[in-house]
N, C-alpha and C positions, 0 to 999 in steps of 0.2 A: 781654419779648415785645411785639411791636407790637399783635397782636390775640389774642383768646382762642384756645386750641388747639381744633382740630376733627378728627374722624375722617376719614381718607382711605383710598382703596383703591389699592394699588400691587402690582406683581408681586413675589413672594417665592420664592426657590428652596427646594425641599423635598428631603429625603433620599430617594434613589431607592427605598429598601426600607421606607419608613415613612411616617408622616403628620405628622411634625414638621418645622417650618421650620428651615433651616440657619442657625446663629448662628456668626459668625466671631469667634474669640477668639485674641488674640495670645499666644503662649507660646514658651518656649525649646525648641529642637529640636536634634537631632544631624544633622549633614550629612557626606557624603563628597564631597570635591572631584573633580568630573569635567569641569567647563567647560574647565579648562586642559589636558585630555587628549583633546580632540575629534579632533585629527589622528591620534593613536595609535589611537583607537577606530574611526575610519573605515578606517584601513589594516587593522585586524584584521577588519573586516567584509568587505573585499575578499579577504582571505586564505581566508575560509571559502566553501565552495560552497553556494549557496542553491538549493533545489529547491521550486518552480520559480524560475528565475533572477531573474525580475522582482521577487520578494519582497525582494531585497536593497535595492531602492529605498526600501522602507518603513523599513528600518533606517537607511539613509543620510539620509533626510529627517528622521527623528527626531533623529539625532545632530547633524546640521548646525544644527538649529533649537533646540538646547538653550539655555535662558536662565537656568536655576537649577541649583545643585548638587543632589545626591541626598539628599533628606531620608529618613533611615533610622529615625527614631523614630516610634512610634505610641502613641496613648492608648487602649489596648484592655485588656480583662480577660485574654484569652488571647493567648499569644505567647511567643516566646523572650525572657527578660529581658535587658536591656542590663546587662552585668556591671560596673557602676560605682557607687561610693559618693561622697558629697560630705561634706566637713568642715563642721561647724556652728560659728558664732562664739559668743561669750559670751552672746548673746541667743537662741541656738538657731536662727538663720537660716542657710540653706545658703550656703556660699561657693562659687559655681559655678566659679570659676577654680581651686579647689583640689580636684581630683578624686582619689579613691583607686582605683587600678587593681589588681585581684587578680593574684597571680603565676600564671604559665602552668600550673604544676603543680596548682593547686587548681581550675582550670576543669573543668566548668561550675559556675557558682554562681548563686544567686538573691539579689540584693541586698536583697530585702524579707524574706528569711529568714536568710541567712548574714551573718556579721559580718566586717569587714576585719581584717587582721592588726594586733594591738595594741589592739583594742577588744573589748568584750563587749556582750551584749544590753542591759545597763543603760545603755550609751552611746547607744543608738538614740534619736534625737530629743531628746536632752538637750543643754544648753549645752556647747559645746566637744566635743561628741560627733560623731555621723555620721548620715546618712540615706541610704537606698538609692534608686537611680534607679527611679522608678515606671513609666517608659515601657518598652515592649517594641519589639523590632526589627520593621521593615517585613517583611511576608511574603516579599517578593522578596529581601531581604537574606540570608535563610537558604536559601530555595529556589534561589537563584543559585549555591549551592555544591554542587548535586547531582553534577556530574562528580567533584569532589574527594571527596565522601562515598562515592560508589560505588567510587572507587579507593582508599578507606581511607587517605586522606591523614593523616599524623601518627600512625597506629596502628603497632603492632608488625609487622603483616603488610602494611605500606604497599606498594601496587602502582602508585604514580604513574608510575614509570619505564616500565612495560610497558603501562599503560592510558591514559595522558594524553599528548596530548589524545585524547578519545574519537572514535569514528568518526562517530556521528550524534546529533542531537537531534531527535526528532519533537515537534512542537507545532503549535498553531493560529495563525492569522494575527493575531488581535487582541492577542496578548501578545508580539509581536515587540518592541514598545517597552518591555516590562517584563521578562518572563522571559529572552528571548534577549539583550536589551540588557544587563541587569544581570549575567547570567552571564558575558558577555564582559568587562564591567567588572571583576568580581571575579577572573576568571582572569588578566587583565592585571596587576592590582594584586598578587595573591598569587603568581602563577607566571610572569609575563611571557610568557604564551603564550595562544593561542586555546584555548577549552575543548573544541572538537570541530572535525572537518574538514568535516562536512556538516550542514546544517539542513534537515529535511523539514517543509514547512509545509502543514498541512491546513486545511480550511474548517470551517464550522459544520454541525451537523445541524439541518435546518429541519423544522418540522411541515408537514402537508399544505397549510396556508395560507401557507407560505414564511416563517414567523416562527421565529426562533431558539428551539430547545428549551432550557429552563432550569427549574430547580426553582422559582425565584421566580415564574415565569409559570404553573406548574402544567401545562405541556404536554409533560412528559417521558413516555417509554414505557420500562418496565422491560425490559431485554434478555432476562432469563430467560424472560419470557412469550413473547417472539418466538422464542426458541430452542426452547421446548417445542412451539410450533405448527409451525415450519418446519424446525427442525433447526439445529445450530450451523454446518454448512457453508454453508447458505443465507444465514445472517446474515453470515458472513464474506465470502461472495460479494457481498452488498449493500455491505458496508463497503469491500471492495477495488475496487468499481466507481467509487468517488469519486475524481475526479482531484485531484491536488495543487493546493492554493491556491484551490479552488472550493468553495462551499457545496453540500451534498447534501440533497435532500428525502427524508424518510422515505416510501418508496413500497412498499407491500406487494406490488405487482406484480413488483418486482425480486426479492423473496424467492421468489415463485412460480417465476420463471424460474430462479433458483438451484437450487430443488428439482428442476425438470425436468432440469437439467444433471446433478445427482446421480443421478437415475434412469437417464438415458441412459448415463452412464458405467458404471453397474452392469450394464445390459443389454448394452452393447457389449463389456464385459470378459468377460461370461459366454460370448458367442459366440466371441470371439477365443481365449480360454483353454480352450474346450471341445475344441480340436483339439490333437493331440499336437505337442510342440515339434519343429520341423524346423530345421536350420541349413544354409544354403548361401550362398555368396558370389556364385554365378552367378545373377543375377536376370534376369527378363524385362524388356523395354523399359518396360512400364507400371510395374513394381515399382521399377526403377532410377530412373525419373522421380519416383516417390513418395518415394524415399529422398532425392533432391535437394531436394524441397519440404520434407521433414521437417528436413533440415539447415539450410535457410534459416530455417525457423520457429525453431529453437533459437537461431540467431545473433540474430535480431530480438528475440525475447522476452528473451533474456539481456541484450541491450543495454538494453532498457527496465527490467528489474529492477535492473541495475547503476546506473541513473539514478534509482531509486526510483519509477519510473513504473509502479506496480503495476496501475493501471486499464487502461493501454494493453497491458501484457503479458497480462493476463487476457483482454481483448477479442480480441486476435489469436489466442491459444491456443484460446479458445472458438469463434471463427469457423472455425479450421482443423478443430477436432474435429467440429463440426456439418457444415460445408459441404464439406470435403475428405475427412475420414476416414470418417465414418459414412454420410453421404448419398450419397457418390459412390464413393470408392475401395473401401470395403467391399462396396458393391453390384456394382462392376465385377469383383471377384475372387471373389465369394461362390461361384459355381458351380465355379470352378476349384478352390477349397478343398474342395468337397464331392465333385466328380466326377473330378478328375484325380489322377494319381499321380506319383511321382518328383520331378524337379527343378522342374517347373512348380508343383506343389503346395507344395513346400518353399520356393520363392521367395515365394509369396503369404503363407504362414504366417509365415515369417521377418519379412517386412515388417509384417504385422499386429501381431505380438507386439512388435517393436521400436517400432512406431508407438504402440501402447498404453503401453508402458513410458515413452517420452519424454513423451507427453501427461500421464500421471499425475505425473511428476516436475515438469513445468512448472506443473501445477495444484496441487501439494502445498502450497505456501505459502499458497494461498488456501482450498483445500478439504482440510484435513489429514486429516479423519476417513475419508471415502469412499476417498480415494487410498491411505491406509495400509491400509484393509481389503482393497481389491483387490490391493495389493502383496503382502499376506500370503498370497494364494492360491497363488502360485507364484514370483513374482519374488524374494521374500525368500530363498528357498532357492537359486535360480539365481545371485543376486548376493551371497549370503552376508551379507545385512544383515537384521536383525530387523525394522527399520522403514524405510519409504520415506524418512523424515527423516534417516536415516543413510547413504542411498545417495549415489552420486556424481552431480553435476549433469551432464546430457547435454552432450557436446562433439563436435567434428568427428571425433575419433578413432573414435567408434562407427559412423560412416558411411563413412570412408575405405577400409575393407577390402572394401566392396561394389562390384560392377561398375557403371560409370557408364553412363547412358543415352545413346543415339545422339543424341537430341534432348532438350534440357532441358525443353521444354514439352509432352512427350507426355501427361502426366497432365492438363494444362490443356486440351489438344485433346480428350481423351477425355471430360472433364467437360462441355465445351461441346457435344459431339456427343450425349451421353446426355441432357443437359437439353433439347436440341432434340427428341429422340425423345419425351421425356415431354410436352412441349408439344403435339406433334402427336397423340399418343395421347389427351391430355385433350380437345383440340379435336374429335377424332373420336368421343369418347365411349367409348374403349377403355380398359379397366383397365390400369394401368401394368405389371402382371405378366403380362398376356395376350400371346400370340404374335401376330406379324404376318407375313404371307406375303412381302411385298416392300416395300422402301422406296427412295426416291431421296435421295441425299446430294449437296448442292450446296455446293462450296467450292473452294479453290485446290489446285494440284498438290502443294505442300509438305504441306498438311494431309492430303491423300490418302495421301501416303507414310507419314505417321505413323499414320494409321488402319489402313493395311495391316499395320504392325508389331504393332498391338494388336488385330487383327481378331477373334481368338477371344474375348477379354474383352468387346469391344464387342458382338459378336453375342449372347453369352450374356446380357449385361445388358439389351440391347434386345429380346431374344427374337425376333430376326429374323436369317435367314442368307442372304438374297438381297437384294443392294443394286445399285441402278443409280447410276452416277456421272455427275455433271454439273459440269464444270470451269467455274466462273464467275469465276475469277481474283480472288476476294475472300477476306478473312480470315474473314468470317462463315461459320458452318456451319449450313446449313439442311437439315432432314430432313423429307421428306414421305412419307406412307403411300400407296403405290400399290395394293396389294392386301391387304385385310384377311383374316385367317384364316377368318372366318365367311362370306367371300364365295365360298369354294370349294364 
């Protein structure tokens, strides 16, 4: 040394879950060759459908930038033992080039406990004897076999032919480079196939400060407590509201909204199912238009569910339930259900019951408990299914037998008109359920033609039976109160 040594300060990397500095020690490891298989791995990634699609880029970037082979050995106490022994020389030192591999029939084995064929326990560690591999497999080396394990690969009841490749793998985005990548690696090496046809990528759960929830950080929340407070359906509602590939914040307001939806479903179902079942295919203009909207809802939500876009499917169904079904359509036909008889009543009741049945089935994957409870009230008997989860998914066939509306947008026009009535009543300080003597409707001639076809329902819902028309040649519908009932 040129000078005497002295203490200095310099940055040192620390173990992320402890207080000890990291010390790098060179040691022998087991590897699987993957660098020479990049092209095959990239092609496999393209063969798989990624949801959302842009997540495939993470897989591609990781694969393209691989610089070392896969190290599959770990120096840990717990893990799956690497089933290998080493021969020892006359000095008792391991000969790493002379490994002893167990026969397939005796697997699984623990080399630290079991002896290789031709040796006994006295030979362990002795000169010219053997020693067991002390390392265990990397966690991903074994968890990457989950598709094969589920398909009972190599067992007497092997189901690989019928189950492999699997349909989907649900997982989070941060382990694309590990779990997804290594599962594809193992599938190609063992079966020359992709492991699944689709990968559904979720995000993290974040705490209110938008930090990732984890046990090590101590910011996790036990689901059972949330379920006891808000109910299981509200918790599933919150979970289903998370969009694929994006992180989701733990927000108790969402649980409250989910709970309100459960309550509203219950109350709406009580009203709809309190009326005796009527069946008719001859629908009024308003009811036919509602059926058309219901059919479009099924098509849209089914498409989202088929793409594993559960948040979008839930949002669209929920908006239809609140904004179309309960707040408007139900209010438009309520008096017809109570006060009319014959085909007019049968038309409304048929649509309300089918509408409820469809909405329940669309929501059942997200809110299985309340939907199954309501289903058991009458639909289970009518459809001969004990549970809603055994029922058929709604299809176009359920709507094709009903009469088509003259105008596709009749329900839309009715909703616009009744909303304008509510706005006018609110601005005039009139209760929404209070009667009005006379109103003026301002819109175009086509909308007037539609309003004429649905005039009875519109009059009942607005509680006004005398209207003055003003053709303004505009799509907008404006309703003004001309004479209040209390002005007389």
